[in-house]
C-alpha positions as CSV (number, residue, x, y, z in Angstrom):
1,M,69.7,97.8,125.0
2,K,70.0,101.7,124.4
3,D,70.5,102.5,121.0
4,D,71.2,99.9,117.9
5,S,74.4,98.2,119.2
6,I,72.1,94.9,118.5
7,R,71.7,95.4,114.4
8,K,76.2,96.4,115.1
9,L,76.7,93.3,117.4
10,L,75.0,90.9,114.7
11,G,75.5,92.8,111.1
12,F,72.1,92.4,110.1
13,P,68.9,95.2,110.1
14,Q,66.5,95.6,112.0
15,E,63.9,92.7,109.8
16,E,66.5,89.9,110.0
17,I,67.2,89.8,114.3
18,S,62.8,90.0,114.1
19,M,62.1,87.4,111.5
20,L,65.5,85.1,113.6
21,L,64.2,85.9,117.4
22,G,60.5,85.0,116.5
23,V,59.5,88.4,117.2
24,T,58.2,91.6,115.6
25,R,60.1,94.1,113.9
26,S,57.9,96.9,116.3
27,Q,59.4,94.3,120.0
28,L,62.0,94.7,118.8
29,A,62.7,98.4,118.5
30,M,61.2,98.5,121.5
31,Y,63.7,96.4,123.2
32,E,66.4,98.4,121.7
33,I,64.7,101.5,122.7
34,G,64.3,100.3,126.2
35,Q,61.0,100.3,126.0
36,R,60.1,96.3,126.1
37,D,61.8,93.8,127.3
38,L,62.1,90.6,124.8
39,P,59.6,87.1,124.9
40,L,61.8,84.5,127.1
41,D,62.6,82.3,123.8
42,A,63.9,84.8,122.3
43,K,66.1,86.4,124.8
44,K,67.8,83.1,125.0
45,K,68.5,83.1,121.3
46,L,69.3,87.0,121.3
47,T,72.2,85.5,124.2
48,T,72.9,82.2,122.9
49,I,73.9,84.2,119.5
50,L,76.1,86.8,120.9
51,S,77.7,84.7,123.0
52,H,78.3,82.3,120.1
53,L,79.9,85.8,118.7
54,Q,82.5,87.1,121.9
55,S,83.6,83.5,121.8
56,T,84.6,83.0,118.0
57,K,84.8,86.7,117.1
58,E,88.9,87.0,116.6
59,D,89.5,83.5,115.0
60,S,85.9,82.5,113.4
61,K,86.9,79.5,111.0
62,V,83.9,81.3,108.5
63,K,86.1,84.7,108.6
64,K,89.3,82.4,107.3
65,Q,88.0,81.1,105.0
66,F,86.3,83.8,103.2
67,L,89.6,85.7,103.3
68,A,91.5,83.4,102.1
69,S,88.6,83.0,99.4
70,E,88.5,86.6,98.6
71,K,93.0,87.2,99.2
72,Q,92.9,84.1,96.1
73,K,90.3,86.4,94.2
74,T,92.9,88.7,94.5
75,Q,95.2,87.1,93.5
76,Q,93.9,86.5,90.1
77,W,92.7,89.4,88.8
78,L,95.7,91.5,89.6
79,E,98.0,89.0,88.3
80,K,95.2,88.9,85.2
81,Q,95.6,93.4,85.2
82,R,99.7,92.7,85.3
83,L,99.0,90.3,82.2
84,E,97.1,93.4,80.8
85,I,99.4,95.7,81.0
86,E,102.5,94.2,80.3
87,Y,100.7,93.0,76.8
88,K,99.6,96.4,76.4
89,K,103.1,97.9,76.8
90,Q,104.6,95.9,74.5
91,L,101.2,96.8,71.3
92,L,102.9,100.3,72.6
93,A,106.4,99.5,71.4
94,R,105.3,98.3,68.7
95,K,103.4,101.3,67.7
96,K,107.1,103.3,68.3
97,E,109.0,100.9,67.0
98,N,106.7,101.2,64.3
99,I,105.8,104.9,63.8
100,E,110.3,106.0,64.2
101,N,110.6,103.3,61.1
102,K,107.9,104.7,59.3
103,R,109.4,108.3,60.2
104,A,112.9,107.6,59.2
105,A,112.1,106.4,55.9
106,C,109.9,109.7,55.3
107,F,113.6,111.9,56.1
108,T,116.0,109.9,54.1
109,A,112.6,109.8,51.3
110,L,113.1,113.9,51.5
111,E,117.0,114.1,51.2
112,V,116.3,111.3,48.7
113,V,113.5,114.4,47.0
114,A,116.0,117.0,47.8
115,F,119.0,116.1,46.5
116,L,116.6,115.1,43.1
117,E,115.6,118.2,43.1
118,T,119.1,120.3,43.4
119,Q,119.8,117.8,40.3
120,P,119.5,120.5,36.5
121,S,117.5,117.3,35.1
122,N,115.0,116.8,37.4
123,A,114.2,120.1,38.7
124,S,110.6,120.8,40.3
125,T,108.5,118.4,38.1
126,P,105.5,117.2,38.7
127,L,106.9,113.0,39.8
128,L,109.1,115.2,42.8
129,E,106.3,117.7,44.3
130,G,104.7,114.1,43.9
131,M,106.4,113.0,46.3
132,K,107.2,115.6,48.6
133,E,103.4,115.6,49.2
134,K,102.7,112.3,50.1
135,I,106.0,112.4,52.3
136,H,104.7,115.3,54.6
137,R,101.3,114.1,54.3
138,T,102.7,110.1,55.7
139,L,104.8,112.6,58.3
140,E,101.6,114.7,59.5
141,K,99.7,111.1,60.1
142,H,102.9,110.0,61.9
143,S,103.6,112.8,64.0
144,L,105.8,113.9,66.4
145,Q,102.7,114.0,69.1
146,Q,101.7,111.2,68.1
147,L,105.3,109.5,69.2
148,E,105.5,111.5,72.4
149,S,101.3,110.5,73.2
150,L,103.2,106.5,73.5
151,R,106.1,107.6,74.2
152,M,104.1,108.7,77.9
153,E,101.6,105.9,78.0
154,E,104.7,103.6,77.6
155,E,106.2,105.5,80.8
156,Y,102.1,105.7,82.8
157,F,102.6,101.5,81.9
158,K,105.5,101.2,83.0
159,V,105.1,103.3,85.7
160,L,101.6,101.2,87.2
161,G,104.1,97.9,85.5
162,G,106.4,98.8,88.0
163,R,103.8,99.2,90.8
164,S,103.3,95.1,93.5
165,L,100.2,94.8,92.2
């Protein structure tokens, strides 16, 4: 046999094939390059193995069982991924809603503070300044940039979840 076609046909490395056939690795290597013949017992084993492979190549029970098992594991993995994506989408929606609610409350509070500052009795009291500062810190913490980032993540998971996993 020329080149490493025995290795390709059987799917084993040279060492394992030589052990299966009961010959040394060097005998097999020399057989592969055409410099030596295999012992009769080894040739019979090789012929038997190759003929079996030829007859069961397309409809192998072992292959079908393995592929069925592999497909089932893949389906389970995909279902797990789908559930994780769904969980992340729900978590993002809650975070986004929380930020939107806090921002709305802050803007309402800013309106109240602005109104109170226009009143002659409350103009520029330290209490109003403190309230304004607290509102601004809250708005910085729950910024529009953070909200947009969550929206982008949500879009990403919608696209990912929309794929047929």
